[in-house]
N, C-alpha and C positions, 0 to 999 in steps of 0.2 A: 504494500500500500504506500502510495506517495502522498505526503502531507503538504498542503499549500501553507507553508509557514508564515508568509506575509499575510494571507487571509486570516489565519488563526491568530496572529498577533493583533491585527485590526479588530477581530472579534473579541479578543481578550480586553483590549483597551475600551471598546464600546460597552461590553458587558460590565466591566469594572466601573465605568463612568455612570451607567444606569444604576448599578447597585449602590454606588456612593450617594447618588441623588435620592434614592429611596431611603437610605439610612439617615441622611442629613435633613431632608425636607419632607418626605412623605410620611415617614414614621411618626414625627411629632403631630402631623395632622390627624393621625389615627389614634392619638393618645399614647403612643409608644415613645419612650425617651429617644432622642437623637442618637444615632450610632455612627461613629466615625472610626472605621478600622485603621485608617492611616494614622490618626492620633494615637490609637492604642499601640500600633506597631512602633511609632516614634517613641512612646514612653518606654518601650522595651529596648530601644536602641539609643538610650542616653538622651532622650528628648529632642533629637534632631528631626524636626518636622519634615524637611525635604526628604530625608532618608525614609521616613514613614510612608510618605506618598510614593516614593520610588518603589519601595518594597511592596506596597499595596498593588500597584499596577503590574509589577513584575510577577507577583503571585497570580494575578488575573490572567496574564498572558500565558504563564506556565500551565494553569488549569485549562485554558482554552486549547493548548496543544494536547493535553490529556483528553479533552473532549474529542479532538480530531482522531485520536487513536480508538476511543471507545464508541464513537457515534454509530458505526455500522452495526454494532451489536445491540443497539437500543431501538425500541419500537416507536412508531408514529412519525409524524412530520417533524422537520428539523427543530422548530422551536420547542416542541414537546420533548424531543430527545434531549435537547439542551437542559430543559427544566428538570428532567429525570436525572440526568448526569449530575446536575448541581446539588442534588440531595446528598451525594457522597462527600464532597468537600464541606458541606454544611455540617453533616454528622461528625466528620473528623474535627472540624473547628469546635463543635460543641462538647465533644467527649475528650479531646486531647488539648487543643490550643487554648481554649478558654480557661480550663483549670490551670494550665501552665502560666497564664497571664494573671492568675489570682481571682478570676471571676467565678470559678466553680463550674461544675458540669451544667450544660444547657444554660450557660450564661448566668447561672444562679437565679434565674427567673423564667417562668414559662412565657411571660409576655415578651421578654427580650429574646428568648430562643425562637419564638414564633416570628418576631420581627426580623431576626437574622435569617430565618428560613425564607421569608418572603423576599428579602434582598437577594439571597442566593438563587432562588428560583427565577427571579427576574434576570439576574446575571446570565443564568443558563439559557433562558429563552432567547435573550438577545444574542448570545454566542451562537446558539443553534440557528437563529434566523440569519445572522451575518454569514456564517459558514455555509448554511443552507444548500443551495442547488448542487454544488459539486459533490458534497457528501451524499446528498439524496440520490444523485445519479449513480455513484459507486455502490450504494446500498441496493438500488434496483438491479444493477448489473450483477452484484454478488448473489442476490436471490434468484436471478434468472439462470445463473450457472449452477445453482444448487439443485 
């Protein structure tokens, strides 16, 4: 399988931007405290805000590449495949990363965990939509060969 790394990087940036907007602006409109993963990463990196933002987007790009590898094994149209895929990084964040950052499993709060899940699912849907057609074509070709 050949991955279109440029398209996946673009998808990762777009998905991360949408996820960030959801966490910073949409979550408070829903009564959920604002979530800023870049600030959380920055606090773990000595308070360097630019490093937190860089890490946040690099993680988003790396996860999009992971989606590129996994997409052909997921059901449904591209945005749904992306949303399904995004549940894995969300679960990893909630079970491993958040406790390491001192927030506890599932962000220490059902409300925050659900808010994070919404952001991750939106990220995945955007990644799936941006990657979209090329992956969908490869999935159809793989199913036709099977």
